[in-house]
C-alpha positions in Angstrom: -18.4 -34.7 -30.5 -20.7 -34.2 -27.7 -20.2 -31.4 -25.2 -18.1 -33.0 -22.3 -16.5 -35.6 -23.9 -12.9 -36.0 -23.8 -11.1 -33.8 -26.4 -7.8 -33.4 -27.8 -5.8 -33.7 -25.0 -7.4 -36.5 -23.6 -7.9 -34.9 -20.0 -10.9 -35.9 -18.0 -12.8 -33.4 -15.7 -12.0 -35.4 -12.8 -13.1 -34.8 -9.1 -14.9 -31.5 -8.5 -13.4 -29.2 -6.2 -10.1 -29.5 -4.3 -9.1 -32.6 -3.0 -7.2 -32.7 0.5 -5.8 -29.5 1.9 -5.0 -26.9 -0.8 -1.6 -25.6 -0.9 -2.8 -22.1 -0.8 -4.2 -22.4 2.8 -0.3 -22.7 4.0 0.8 -19.5 2.3 1.8 -16.1 4.2 0.2 -14.2 1.0 1.3 -10.9 2.5 4.9 -11.7 2.0 4.0 -12.2 -1.9 1.9 -9.0 -2.0 3.5 -5.4 -3.7 2.2 -2.3 -5.2 3.3 -1.8 -8.6 2.6 1.7 -10.2 1.2 1.5 -13.6 0.6 4.5 -15.4 0.8 6.6 -12.4 -1.6 4.5 -10.4 -0.8 1.6 -7.8 -2.1 -2.0 -8.9 -2.2 -4.6 -6.4 -0.1 -7.6 -7.1 0.7 -10.8 -5.9 3.9 -12.6 -7.1 5.6 -16.0 -6.2 7.8 -18.7 -7.7 11.5 -17.9 -9.1 11.0 -20.4 -12.2 12.7 -23.2 -13.2 15.4 -22.7 -16.1 13.6 -22.2 -19.4 10.0 -22.0 -17.8 8.0 -19.3 -18.8 6.4 -16.7 -16.7 2.6 -17.0 -15.9 0.0 -14.1 -15.5 -3.3 -15.0 -14.3 -6.0 -12.4 -15.0 -9.5 -12.5 -13.4 -12.8 -11.9 -14.6 -15.9 -9.3 -13.9 -16.4 -8.8 -10.2 -13.3 -10.9 -9.5 -9.9 -10.3 -7.8 -6.5 -12.1 -7.8 -7.8 -14.8 -5.4 -9.7 -16.3 -8.2 -6.5 -18.3 -8.6 -5.6 -19.5 -5.2 -5.8 -23.0 -6.6 -3.2 -22.4 -9.3 -0.8 -19.9 -7.9 1.3 -22.2 -5.4 1.0 -25.2 -7.4 2.3 -23.6 -10.7 4.7 -21.7 -8.9 6.8 -24.7 -8.1 8.3 -24.5 -11.5 7.1 -21.1 -12.8 7.2 -17.3 -12.0 3.6 -16.9 -11.4 1.9 -13.1 -11.1 -1.5 -12.0 -10.5 -2.9 -8.9 -10.1 -6.3 -6.8 -9.2 -7.3 -5.1 -12.1 -7.9 -1.5 -11.6 -11.4 -0.9 -10.2 -11.3 -4.4 -8.5 -10.0 -6.2 -5.4 -7.6 -3.5 -3.8 -6.5 -1.5 -6.8 -8.1 1.8 -6.8 -10.3 2.9 -10.1 -8.4 4.0 -13.0 -8.2 7.5 -13.6 -9.0 7.4 -17.5 -11.8 5.0 -17.0 -12.1 1.2 -17.8 -11.8 0.0 -21.3 -10.7 -3.6 -22.5 -7.5 -1.9 -24.4 -6.9 -0.1 -21.3 -6.9 -3.0 -19.1 -4.4 -4.6 -22.0 -2.4 -1.6 -21.5 -2.1 -2.1 -17.8 -0.9 -5.7 -18.1 1.6 -4.4 -20.6 2.8 -1.9 -17.9 2.7 -4.2 -15.4 5.0 -6.9 -17.1 7.5 -4.2 -18.1 7.5 -2.9 -14.3 8.2 -6.3 -13.2 10.9 -7.0 -16.1 8.9 -9.8 -17.6 9.4 -9.8 -21.4 7.0 -12.3 -22.4 4.6 -14.6 -20.5 2.1 -17.4 -20.8 -1.4 -15.4 -20.2 -4.3 -17.2 -18.6 -7.4 -15.3 -18.3 -11.1 -16.2 -17.0 -13.9 -14.7 -18.1 -13.3 -10.7 -19.1 -9.5 -11.5 -18.0 -9.7 -14.1 -21.1 -10.8 -11.0 -23.1 -8.2 -9.1 -21.8 -5.6 -11.7 -22.6 -6.9 -11.9 -26.2 -6.7 -8.3 -26.5 -2.9 -8.0 -24.8 -2.1 -11.1 -27.4 -3.3 -8.8 -30.3 -1.8 -5.4 -29.1 1.2 -6.3 -27.4 1.9 -9.8 -29.5 5.7 -9.8 -27.9 4.2 -10.2 -24.3 2.3 -13.2 -24.6 3.9 -16.7 -25.5 0.8 -18.7 -24.9 -2.9 -17.8 -24.2 -5.4 -19.7 -22.2 -9.1 -18.5 -22.3 -11.3 -20.1 -19.6 -14.8 -19.5 -20.7 -13.6 -16.0 -22.1 -16.0 -13.1 -22.8 -15.6 -11.2 -26.0 -17.9 -13.0 -28.6 -21.4 -13.6 -27.4 -21.2 -11.0 -24.8 -20.5 -8.1 -27.4 -23.4 -6.0 -28.0 -25.9 -7.4 -25.4 -29.3 -5.3 -25.5 -30.2 -6.2 -21.9 -27.3 -4.1 -20.6 -28.6 -0.9 -21.6 -32.3 -2.2 -20.5 -30.9 -3.3 -17.2 -28.2 -0.8 -16.0 -30.4 0.4 -13.1 -31.0 -3.3 -12.0 -27.3 -3.8 -12.4 -26.3 -0.7 -10.1 -28.7 -2.3 -7.6 -27.3 -5.6 -8.0 -23.5 -3.9 -7.4 -24.9 -2.6 -4.2 -25.8 -5.8 -3.0 -22.7 -7.6 -3.8 -20.9 -4.7 -2.1 -22.9 -5.4 0.9 -22.6 -9.3 0.5 -18.9 -8.9 0.4 -18.9 -7.0 3.5 -20.8 -9.3 5.4 -18.6 -12.2 4.1 -15.4 -10.6 5.1 -16.6 -10.6 8.6 -18.1 -13.8 8.7 -16.2 -16.0 6.5 -16.2 -19.0 9.4 -20.0 -18.8 9.0 -19.8 -19.3 5.3 -17.4 -21.9 5.6 -19.9 -24.0 7.8 -23.1 -23.2 5.9 -23.2 -24.8 2.1 -26.6 -23.2 1.6 -24.7 -19.6 1.8 -22.2 -20.7 -0.7 -25.1 -21.8 -2.9 -26.6 -18.4 -2.7 -23.3 -16.7 -3.5 -21.8 -18.5 -6.1 -24.7 -20.3 -7.7 -24.1 -18.2 -11.1 -20.6 -18.7 -11.5 -20.0 -22.5 -10.4 -22.1 -25.7 -10.9 -22.0 -26.8 -7.2 -21.3 -24.2 -4.8 -21.7 -26.3 -2.1 -19.0 -28.6 -2.9 -16.4 -26.0 -2.8 -14.3 -25.6 0.1 -16.0 -22.7 2.5 -12.7 -20.7 2.8 -12.3 -20.9 -0.9 -15.6 -19.6 -1.4 -15.1 -16.8 1.3 -12.3 -15.6 -0.9 -14.0 -15.3 -4.0 -17.2 -13.4 -2.6 -14.7 -10.8 -1.0 -13.6 -9.8 -4.4 -17.2 -8.8 -5.3 -19.1 -5.7 -5.1 -16.2 -3.2 -6.3 -16.4 -0.1 -7.8 -15.2 -1.4 -11.3 -18.1 -3.6 -11.9 -20.3 -1.3 -13.9 -17.9 0.2 -16.1 -16.1 -2.8 -16.7 -19.4 -4.7 -17.7 -20.4 -1.8 -20.4 -16.8 -1.9 -21.5 -16.9 -6.2 -21.9 -20.3 -5.3 -24.0 -19.1 -2.4 -26.3 -16.1 -3.7 -27.3 -16.0 -5.6 -30.6 -13.0 -8.2 -31.1 -14.2 -11.0 -33.4 -12.8 -9.5 -36.4 -9.2 -9.4 -34.8 -8.9 -13.0 -33.3 -7.3 -14.3 -36.3 -4.5 -11.7 -35.7 -3.4 -14.1 -32.3 0.0 -15.7 -33.1 0.6 -17.6 -30.3 -0.8 -21.1 -29.1 -4.0 -20.8 -27.4 -5.9 -23.3 -25.1 -9.8 -22.7 -24.8 -10.9 -24.2 -21.6 -14.8 -24.4 -20.9 -17.6 -25.8 -18.7 -20.6 -27.2 -20.3 -22.6 -25.8 -17.4 -21.7 -22.2 -18.0 -24.6 -20.0 -16.8 -23.0 -16.8 -17.8 -21.3 -17.1 -21.0 -22.4 -19.7 -23.8 -20.2 -23.2 -24.3 -21.0 -22.4 -27.8 -18.4 -19.5 -27.8 -15.6 -22.2 -27.3 -16.0 -23.4 -30.7 -16.1 -20.0 -32.2 -12.9 -19.1 -30.4 -11.4 -22.4 -31.6 -12.2 -21.5 -35.2 -11.3 -17.8 -35.4 -7.8 -18.2 -33.6 -5.3 -20.1 -36.0 -3.5 -22.3 -33.5 -6.1 -22.9 -30.8 -8.0 -26.1 -29.6 -10.6 -26.2 -26.9 -11.4 -28.6 -24.1 -14.7 -28.6 -22.8 -15.4 -29.8 -18.9 -18.6 -31.9 -18.3 -20.8 -30.6 -15.0 -18.9 -27.4 -14.6 -19.7 -24.0 -14.7 -18.3 -20.8 -15.3 -15.0 -20.8 -13.2 -13.1 -24.4 -14.5 -10.0 -23.4 -12.6 -11.8 -23.3 -9.1 -14.2 -26.3 -10.0 -11.6 -28.7 -11.4 -8.3 -27.8 -10.1 -6.5 -31.0 -10.4 -7.5 -31.5 -13.9 -6.9 -27.8 -14.9 -3.5 -27.1 -13.3 -2.3 -30.6 -15.2 -3.9 -29.4 -18.4 -2.1 -26.1 -17.9 1.2 -27.8 -17.3 0.8 -30.0 -20.4 0.2 -27.0 -22.4 3.0 -25.2 -21.2 5.4 -27.9 -21.9 4.5 -28.3 -25.0 
């Protein structure tokens, strides 16, 4: 089947970017923020929605250099029927660096502890990039926590043992400093970013297919999460951790979502995840990059709701 054709769910990509005014713009997010202590350290957490009877909670996990606003287009929409939770992983967003260092298993333990603290026995786990990798590790190491798993351009396969990381660490540290400076500038100039599509292209060209077609306010929230202290350590954790042989241990239904123009992680990984995870299927969106949930929010949200209802 050609990449980008409708697949098992029959869901087409639909329009690019949000259509009309997004629900997240009208929410007082401060009223949904809380600090949750996990393994003795604070984790910045966003939680909303009470959940309809029988509706499983949903946990959203951001990727490398991301933060909880990566899920702005999902949280208020899914909260209509579900209890939804997102966090800043330690070392990202507003959460401080973990005392014991960063690792993929360590992040999975953080999610397990976070769910325990919030009295969520099991949930659907939706992760993008590194967040998908962490979700897969959670489903393997703490299977009782994960009822359903959604991998959005997940790391963990072709990202393992990438030789360019060791060679490029000095350059990556420079990039990390640039991201920090850019994030600080955007935080103070969000109105400017909103008005200038060229700045959106410069900030988000690697992660989305058409940065200038995303709303400026949404783009500004994404760049604010970049340049955090966990970047280099988390990147190395992604590269050094091998999960391939353990993927067949994932016992829950799994949905794999990818963009055929992903510049960061090969779309070919989607087929490998589908092959290795026993109860999995993939959906590949045409003309879409690394963040399908922001690039195709209407289609992605409908697909997610359908998957959770099955």
